[in-house]
N, C-alpha and C positions, 0 to 999 in steps of 0.2 A: 490442293487444300490439304489442311493438315488439321486431324481433328484431335483435342487434347482428355485425355483421363482426370478429372478432378480429385482422383481420389490418390490416384497413384503416379501421375503424370506420365503415363504410356500414351507416345503420340504415333494416331493413326495416319499415315502419309499415303493419300492415295495415288500418288506418282509413285511410290514406289508397292504400293500393293497391287496396285493395276486394278482394282475394284472403287468405284464410289463409296464413300461411306453412306452417301443414301439407297443405293443398292444392297446395303447389308438386313438380313433378316432383320426381325425385331427381338428376336429373340439370340438376336448376338450377345456377345459380353467382354467386358475388357479382357484381353488373355491374362494378363499379370493378377488383377484384380477383383475381377469377377463382378465389376461395376455394369450397369443395365449402357446397354446404346445410348439410351434418351440420355444420360446423363454428359456425354461426351460435347465439348462444345467446340465450337470452331475456335482455328488460332486468331488469339487477339489481333484487333488492328488499331491502327492510332486514335481511336474515335475513345473519348474520355467518357466512363460511366456516367451517368447522375447522381448524386450524393443521396444518400436515405436517410430520411428524416421521420424516425420512428423513436419511439420511447420504451422502456421498459415497463411493464404493468407491476406494480408492486402486489405482494403477496402478503396476506394478514393472517390466510388460514393455519398456517402451518407446513410441516413436510409430510408428506405420505409415508406409512410404513418402507413403502417399496425405495424410495428417494432417501430415506433415513439408512435403508441398509445399503446403497449403493454409497453414499457419502463416508459412512464409517467402513466400508471394503476398501474406500480409496485412500483415505487414511491409513489403514494396515499395510497397504503396497507402500506407502510412501513409510511410513516406516520401516517396512523390511529393506525400501531400499537403503535405508540410513544404521541398518543393524540393531535395529532397536527389535529383538526380538519381542520384549515382555510387553511394549506398548502394542506391537503388530498383534498380539493377542487376543487383547482385551479387546480391541477396535474387532480385531473380527469374529470372536464371541457377540458383541452389541451388532454387527450387522447380521450374523446367524440369528439372531432373535425375533429383528425388524423384519428377515428375510419371510420368517416362519409367520408373520403377523400380517401379512401381503394377501388379503382376500381374493379366492379364485374369482374368474370373470365368468361367469355364463354365458353360453352362446358366443363366445368370441367370435369376433367377425373383422380378418385381415384389415378389411376398409378403412375400417374404424381406426386401428393401429397406424394405419396408412396416412388416416387425417390428419393424427397428432403430428407424422413424422414431416409432413409437407406444413402443419402449421406454425413447427421450429423452423425448417429450412425456409421458408417465405416472412416471418415475423423476429421469432426470436433470437437468433444472430445476427441477425442485419442490427438489434435495437440491440445486444452485446457489442456490436461492433461499432456502432456510434458513441455509446456511453466508454466503452473501452478508451477509444480513441479520447475521447475527448479531456480524458484522466491521465491520458498516456502510459495507461496500464498497458507493458507488454505482455506480462505473466498470465494475465487476461486473454489478452488478446490470443497468446500462442494455444492456451487451452479452448478459445473459441473455434482456433482452426482444426484443433485435431477433432474436437465432437462435431463440428460441420461435415467432415470428411467422415467419419462415420454414421453419424447420421443417415449422409448420400447413401454409405452402401447397404444400411438397413433399409430405407426405401427402395433400392434397387430390387433388394432381396423379396419385397411384400410386395413389388409389381411382379416380379418373376413368378412368386405365388402362385397371386392372383389369374398370371397367364396361363401359367403351366399345370397347378395343382401341387399334390403334394409329390409328384413321378418326380421331379428334377433332383428330388432329397435321395432318391432310391438308390443304393447301390455306391453312396460315396459318405465323405464325412462331414461335419460341421467344426470349425475351429475358432477360437476366441482367443484376440491377443490380450494377455493378462495385463498388460501396461496403458493400453488406450479404448479397449472394447472393439475394435476391429474384426466383422466378421466375413470370414471363409468358407466358400464351400466349396468343397476340391479331395481327394486323393491324402494330400497329406498338405502339410500348413507350408505357406510361403517360406524362401528362404530368410527372406527383411520383411515385418511389418511395411504393406507398404505408406501407413499413415507418420508410424513413430520411429520406425527403421530398428527397431529390437531384432535378433536374430528368432529363427525357428520355435528356438527351445523356449520363448517367451509366449507360445500359444498353447490353448490348454484344447485337449479333443472334449467337445460334448458329448455324453455317453447318456442312457438310456432315454432317449428320445421319443414322444409319444406319439402315435399318427393324428393328423387333425381332421 
């Protein structure tokens, strides 16, 4: 049996590894991208998955400062790729402004963050898939694939934190892909981003981390 990482596509082949996947410890992670064992899926069979019937919830209360910061940050990076430095600088300024307005969360609980990521994975992304497919919107579908993979790795890291505590972050580094937001925990950034395939120099090392 083969098990496939949904983040980077790494294949764990039981025949080659000589160790059943089920026998691997729960702390085992993907050797390429660090995804949790629980994310791996058995090689697809010929069975057809049931269609998802979901609807997108309409938001009427506007975007939060954090969401606006993320939107303007993405717009800034888009301008950078088009060599529009003036526009990129303006979007970056807006992103920083809204980032500074994000309120601090008292008694932050990783379990709460896990609930939010699971909600996105269980409801939001399937809803986006249905809506984009109905419209034939290939661009949105591509964005959805990247976002879902990044959210999966975030959920994987949260699960690992809840199981091991902050110790697994000791004597290592945290890297974030500046293109898609993929997070990697390791001594150095991966040669290629497992999600969007950009080279390692597109990763930024997160400095000044505070112990939780």
